[in-house]
C-alpha positions in Angstrom: 13.7 19.6 63.3 17.1 20.3 61.7 17.3 22.4 58.5 18.3 19.2 56.6 15.1 17.4 57.6 13.1 20.5 56.6 14.6 20.5 53.1 13.8 16.8 52.7 10.2 17.3 53.8 9.6 20.2 51.4 11.1 18.2 48.6 8.7 15.3 49.3 5.7 17.5 49.4 6.8 19.2 46.1 7.1 15.8 44.5 3.6 14.8 45.5 2.2 18.1 44.1 3.8 17.7 40.6 1.2 17.6 37.8 0.2 14.1 36.6 1.6 14.7 33.1 5.1 15.2 34.6 5.2 11.8 36.2 3.0 9.7 34.0 3.0 8.9 30.3 0.7 11.1 28.2 -2.7 9.5 28.1 -4.4 8.5 24.8 -6.6 10.9 23.0 -9.0 8.1 22.0 -9.4 4.4 22.7 -11.3 2.1 20.4 -12.3 -1.1 22.3 -14.6 -4.1 22.1 -13.5 -4.8 18.6 -11.9 -7.4 16.4 -8.4 -5.9 15.7 -6.4 -7.6 13.0 -3.0 -6.1 13.6 -0.9 -7.7 10.8 1.7 -8.3 13.5 3.0 -11.8 13.9 3.6 -11.4 17.6 0.0 -10.3 18.3 -2.2 -11.0 15.3 -5.5 -10.3 17.0 -6.4 -7.8 19.7 -9.5 -6.1 21.1 -8.5 -2.4 21.5 -6.3 0.3 20.1 -5.2 3.6 21.7 -4.2 6.6 19.7 -2.3 9.8 20.5 -0.8 12.5 18.4 -1.5 10.6 15.2 0.3 7.5 16.3 -0.6 4.1 17.8 0.0 4.3 21.5 -1.1 0.8 22.4 -2.7 -2.3 21.1 -4.0 -5.2 23.2 -6.9 -6.6 25.1 -9.7 -4.3 26.5 -8.6 -4.4 30.1 -5.0 -3.4 29.4 -5.7 -0.7 26.9 -8.7 0.8 28.8 -6.4 1.1 31.8 -4.6 3.9 30.0 -7.6 6.2 29.8 -7.9 9.5 31.6 -10.6 12.0 31.9 -9.6 13.6 28.6 -9.7 10.3 26.7 -12.5 9.6 24.3 -13.6 6.0 24.5 -15.3 4.4 21.4 -17.1 1.1 21.7 -16.6 -0.7 18.4 -19.4 -3.1 19.0 -17.3 -6.0 17.8 -16.6 -4.4 14.5 -13.3 -5.1 12.8 -10.2 -2.8 12.8 -7.3 -3.1 10.3 -4.3 -1.1 9.4 -5.3 1.3 6.6 -5.1 -0.3 3.1 -2.2 0.6 0.8 -2.8 0.7 -3.0 0.7 -0.1 -4.3 0.2 0.8 -7.9 -2.4 3.3 -9.0 -3.1 6.5 -10.7 -6.0 7.7 -8.6 -5.0 11.4 -8.7 -3.0 11.6 -11.9 -5.5 9.9 -14.2 -8.7 10.3 -12.2 -10.0 12.6 -14.9 -10.3 9.6 -17.2 -13.2 8.4 -15.1 -14.6 11.9 -14.5 -12.9 12.6 -11.1 -11.0 15.7 -10.3 -8.2 15.5 -7.7 -10.4 16.1 -4.7 -13.0 13.6 -5.9 -10.4 11.0 -6.6 -8.9 11.4 -3.1 -12.4 11.2 -1.5 -13.2 8.1 -3.5 -10.0 6.4 -2.4 -10.5 7.3 1.3 -14.1 6.1 1.3 -12.9 2.8 -0.1 -10.5 2.4 2.9 -7.2 3.4 1.2 -5.0 5.4 3.5 -1.9 5.3 1.2 -1.6 5.2 -2.5 1.5 4.9 -4.8 1.0 7.2 -7.8 3.0 5.4 -10.5 3.4 8.2 -13.0 4.3 11.6 -11.4 6.0 13.9 -13.9 7.1 17.4 -13.0 3.6 18.9 -13.6 1.9 16.2 -11.5 4.4 16.6 -8.7 3.7 20.3 -8.6 0.0 19.5 -8.4 0.5 17.0 -5.5 2.6 19.6 -3.7 -0.1 22.2 -4.1 -2.7 19.8 -2.8 -0.5 18.9 0.1 0.2 22.6 1.0 -3.5 23.3 0.9 -4.4 20.5 3.2 -6.3 18.6 0.5 -4.1 15.6 0.3 -6.2 13.6 2.8 -4.2 10.4 2.4 -0.5 9.5 2.0 1.0 9.5 -1.5 4.2 7.9 -2.7 5.3 9.4 -6.0 7.2 7.5 -8.7 8.9 9.7 -11.2 8.8 8.3 -14.8 11.9 8.2 -17.0 10.1 7.0 -20.2 6.7 6.4 -21.8 6.7 4.1 -24.8 9.9 5.1 -26.7 10.1 8.6 -25.4 12.9 8.9 -22.8 12.9 11.8 -20.3 16.5 11.6 -19.2 17.9 11.4 -15.7 15.7 14.3 -14.4 15.1 12.4 -11.2 18.7 13.2 -10.1 17.5 16.7 -9.3 15.6 15.2 -6.3 16.6 13.3 -3.2 15.5 9.7 -3.1 12.7 9.0 -0.6 12.5 12.7 0.2 9.4 13.5 2.3 7.7 16.8 1.6 5.4 16.1 4.5 3.9 13.1 6.2 1.4 13.0 3.2 3.8 13.3 0.3 7.0 11.4 -0.5 9.2 10.6 -3.4 9.4 6.8 -3.5 11.3 5.8 -6.7 11.5 6.0 -10.5 9.3 4.3 -13.1 10.3 2.5 -16.2 8.0 1.1 -19.0 9.6 -1.9 -20.6 6.9 -3.2 -22.9 3.3 -2.6 -23.9 0.4 -4.2 -25.8 0.9 -7.6 -24.1 4.6 -7.7 -24.8 4.5 -7.0 -28.5 6.0 -3.5 -28.2 9.4 -3.0 -26.5 11.1 0.3 -25.5 14.7 -0.3 -24.5 17.8 -1.9 -25.8 19.8 -3.7 -23.1 22.7 -1.2 -22.9 20.4 1.8 -22.4 18.3 0.1 -19.9 21.4 -1.0 -17.9 22.5 2.6 -17.8 19.2 4.0 -16.4 18.9 1.2 -13.8 22.5 1.6 -12.7 22.3 5.4 -12.5 19.2 5.2 -10.4 20.5 2.3 -8.2 23.9 4.0 -7.6 22.1 7.1 -6.5 19.8 5.4 -4.0 16.6 5.3 -6.0 14.2 2.3 -6.0 13.4 1.3 -9.5 9.8 0.3 -10.4 9.4 -1.3 -13.9 6.3 -2.0 -15.9 7.0 -5.5 -17.3 4.3 -7.8 -18.9 6.2 -10.4 -21.0 8.9 -12.9 -20.2 11.1 -11.0 -22.7 10.7 -7.8 -20.7 11.4 -9.6 -17.5 14.6 -11.0 -19.0 15.8 -7.4 -19.9 14.9 -6.0 -16.5 16.3 -8.8 -14.4 19.6 -8.6 -16.3 19.8 -4.8 -15.7 19.0 -5.2 -12.0 21.6 -8.0 -11.6 24.3 -5.9 -13.2 23.4 -2.8 -11.1 23.6 -4.9 -7.9 26.9 -6.5 -9.0 28.4 -3.0 -9.6 27.0 -1.5 -6.4 26.0 -4.2 -3.9 23.0 -3.4 -1.8 21.1 -6.3 -0.1 18.1 -4.1 0.5 17.5 -2.3 -2.8 14.0 -3.6 -3.2 13.6 -2.9 -6.9 10.1 -3.7 -8.1 8.4 -5.4 -11.0 5.0 -4.0 -11.8 2.3 -6.3 -13.2 4.5 -9.5 -13.5 2.1 -11.1 -16.0 4.3 -13.6 -17.8 7.0 -15.2 -15.6 9.0 -18.4 -16.1 10.2 -20.5 -13.2 13.9 -19.4 -13.7 12.8 -15.7 -13.6 10.8 -16.2 -10.4 13.9 -17.8 -8.8 16.0 -14.9 -10.0 13.6 -12.4 -8.5 13.9 -14.1 -5.2 17.7 -14.2 -5.4 17.8 -10.5 -6.3 15.4 -9.8 -3.4 13.0 -8.0 -5.8 9.4 -7.1 -5.1 6.5 -8.3 -7.2 3.8 -5.6 -7.6 0.6 -7.3 -8.8 -3.1 -6.5 -9.5 -5.3 -9.4 -8.5 -7.9 -8.2 -11.1 -5.5 -9.1 -13.9 -6.0 -10.8 -16.3 -9.7 -11.1 -15.6 -11.6 -9.4 -18.4 -8.4 -8.5 -20.1 -7.9 -12.1 -21.2 -10.3 -11.4 -24.0 -8.2 -8.5 -25.3 -6.4 -8.6 -28.6 -2.8 -9.6 -27.9 -3.4 -11.6 -24.8 -3.8 -15.0 -26.6 -0.6 -14.2 -28.5 1.2 -13.6 -25.1 0.1 -17.0 -23.9 1.1 -18.6 -27.1 4.7 -17.5 -26.5 4.8 -19.5 -23.3 2.4 -21.5 -21.2 -0.7 -20.6 -19.1 1.3 -21.7 -16.1 3.5 -18.7 -16.6 0.6 -16.2 -16.4 -0.4 -14.2 -13.3 1.3 -16.5 -10.8 0.0 -14.9 -7.7 0.2 -17.9 -5.4 3.6 -19.0 -6.8 5.0 -15.6 -6.1 3.8 -15.4 -2.5 4.7 -19.0 -1.6 8.2 -18.7 -3.3 9.2 -16.1 -0.8 9.2 -13.2 -3.3 7.8 -10.2 -1.4 4.5 -9.5 -3.2 2.4 -6.4 -2.9 -1.1 -5.6 -4.2 -2.9 -2.9 -6.0 -5.8 -1.8 -8.3 -4.1 0.2 -11.0 -7.0 2.6 -10.7 -8.5 3.8 -12.9 -7.0 1.9 -15.8 -8.5 -1.5 -15.1 -12.0 -0.1 -14.7 -12.2 2.5 -17.5 -15.0 0.7 -19.2 -17.0 0.0 -16.0 -17.7 3.4 -14.5 -21.3 4.4 -14.5 -21.3 7.6 -12.5 -18.4 10.1 -12.7 -18.0 10.7 -8.9 -18.7 7.2 -7.7 -16.5 4.6 -9.4 -18.1 1.2 -8.6 -14.8 -0.5 -8.4 -11.3 -0.1 -7.0 -11.9 -1.0 -3.3 -9.4 -3.0 -1.3 -12.0 -5.6 -0.3 -12.8 -6.1 -4.0 -9.1 -6.6 -4.7 -8.9 -9.1 -1.8 -11.9 -11.0 -3.3 -10.3 -11.0 -6.7 -7.1 -12.5 -5.2 -9.1 -15.2 -3.5 -11.5 -16.1 -6.4 -9.8 -14.7 -9.6 -13.1 -13.3 -10.5 -13.1 -10.4 -13.0 -14.7 -7.0 -12.7 -17.4 -8.0 -15.3 -17.8 -11.5 -14.0 -15.8 -13.3 -16.6 -15.4 -16.8 -15.1 -11.8 -17.7 -14.3 -10.1 -20.6 -16.1 -8.5 -23.5 -14.3 -5.0 -22.1 -14.6 -6.2 -18.9 -12.8 -8.0 -20.9 -10.1 -4.7 -22.7 -9.3 -3.2 -19.4 -8.4 -5.8 -18.2 -5.8 -4.6 -16.8 -2.5 -6.0 -17.3 1.0 -7.6 -14.3 2.8 -4.6 -13.9 5.1 -2.2 -13.8 2.1 -4.5 -11.4 0.2 -4.8 -9.0 3.2 -1.0 -8.8 3.6 -0.7 -7.7 -0.1 -2.4 -4.4 0.9 -1.1 -3.8 4.4 2.2 -5.1 5.9 3.8 -6.2 2.7 2.7 -3.1 0.8 4.4 -0.9 3.4 7.6 -2.9 2.8 7.3 -2.1 -0.9 8.1 1.6 -0.2 10.5 1.1 2.7 7.8 2.2 5.2 7.3 -0.9 7.3 8.5 1.1 10.3 5.6 3.5 10.2 2.6 1.8 8.5 1.2 -1.5 7.3 0.4 -2.9 10.8 -1.1 -1.8 14.1 1.6 -1.6 16.8 2.9 1.1 19.1 4.7 4.0 17.4 3.3 3.5 13.9 0.9 6.0 12.2 -2.7 5.7 13.3 -3.7 4.9 9.7 -6.8 2.7 10.5 -9.9 1.4 8.8 -13.0 0.2 10.7 -15.0 -2.4 8.8 -18.5 -3.7 9.3 -17.4 -7.3 9.5 -14.3 -9.5 9.7 -12.9 -10.4 6.3 -11.1 -13.4 7.7 -14.3 -15.1 8.9 -17.1 -14.2 6.4 -17.9 -16.3 3.4 -15.7 -15.3 0.4 -18.6 -13.8 -1.6 -19.6 -11.8 1.4 -16.3 -9.8 1.2 -18.0 -7.6 -1.3 -20.7 -6.7 1.2 -18.4 -5.5 3.9 -18.7 -1.7 4.5 -15.9 0.7 5.3 -17.4 2.5 8.3 -14.4 4.8 9.0 -11.1 5.6 7.5 -8.4 7.4 9.6 -5.1 8.8 8.4 -2.8 9.8 11.2 -5.7 9.5 13.7 -7.8 12.0 11.8 -11.1 10.7 10.6 -11.2 11.3 6.8 -14.3 9.2 6.1 -17.1 8.3 8.5 -20.2 6.3 7.6 -21.2 5.6 11.3 -21.1 8.7 13.5 -21.1 6.5 16.6 -17.6 5.4 15.7 -16.2 8.9 14.8 
C-alpha cells in the first residue's frame, strides 16, 4: 500500500471515531410528547410534541418526528394529552410595582403571576426607584419571569421631564429585564380630568419617537384619544417610521374615525377584557357614555376585526383591588380568566354584561392571541416569544385541558399544571410533568 493510500485509510478511521456531538446536532434536553400543542403559529397551529434545549425551542411537530431527536441524555415527558401553549404575556400590569396594594411583596407577586401561567409581564409604571428594585431582583435571581419596564413621564399633572433619555430604548439588562418604552397618562376619572395641552404632549411624543422609544399612553375618553392620535401623527410626519408601534392603553371610548386613524398609524390597542365590567357602576362612567354612544365603549371585537393589532392584559392589581380575600393568593388575574372575560364580557363580581358589551365578544382563538403572539408583537419581541417554534424562548405553560375545545364556562376550571420560563420550571402542580 502506498503512503497516499495509508493517509486516506487513517483519515477515514479517524472520521468514524469522532464523537457524535461533533457530527450531529446537539440533542434536546427534554421532549414533551403525546400532547395537544397550540403553537400560535399559522403554518403549524397544532402539534403533538415540543423539544427544548438551552432554554429555547429546538423542535415542534408530531410525536414521531420530535421523538426521533432524543438521545440517551434526553428526558422524555408524556403529557397524557394535556395542552401546551406559549407562556402567557400580561401586556399591561403592575404585579410587582403595586403588588403591595393587595398584600403581596415582590416575591409573592412574582410567584402569583407564575402560578397563573404568566411568563412575561409589562410593568406599566417603572420609575427610577422601581427600576432599581427590578434590577436588584434580577441580579439576585428572583425575577422568575420576563419583565418589560415602561418608564413614566407624568402622573396626573406632575411631569417628570425627559429622564428616559438617560437610557437606551429597548435595552436588555438580562433575558429577564428589559426597557420597553415610556408611559404617558392623558386623562383620569373616566375622562373628566386631563393632564396635557396639545403642544406639550406633542413635544414629549416627538422627543420619545425621535429617540427610538415606543410610547404607551393611558387614554380613556374620546377627547384623550384625539390628543394622542394627533401627537403620534405629527411625530410620524416629522420622523417617518412604519414600525413605531406606539400603544394606546385601555382604549375605552373610541369613535369610528379614531379607530380608522389608529389602523392608519399602525398603532397598538392594549386592552383589559375585564373593563368595564363592574366599573360600569362607578361614578363618572355614565357621564363618559353620555358624551358619546355605547357603541364607542370597549370595542374589543371592532378593534381586532379592523386589523388594529390588539393585545390583552389584566392591569393587576388595580381591577381587583376590592376582590382580594387573602393577601398571598389573589383570586383573580389569571390569563384564562381574562380569556373568559373577552369571550363572555362577564365581570369579576358577576355583573351581567349589557347588550352593547355582548356585541363585542371575542372568539377563543382571538382571545388567546391577545395574550400570546400579538402580545409579543406589542413589545417588539415576536422573534423570541409569543408562539412555539424553533429558536424562540422555551416559555411554556402546560394546562389541564384545551381552552379551544372546552365549554366557555369551563375555561375557569382549567388548571395551570406547569409554567416554564426559558425551559426552567418555575411552577409545577403535577410532578409527573416536571
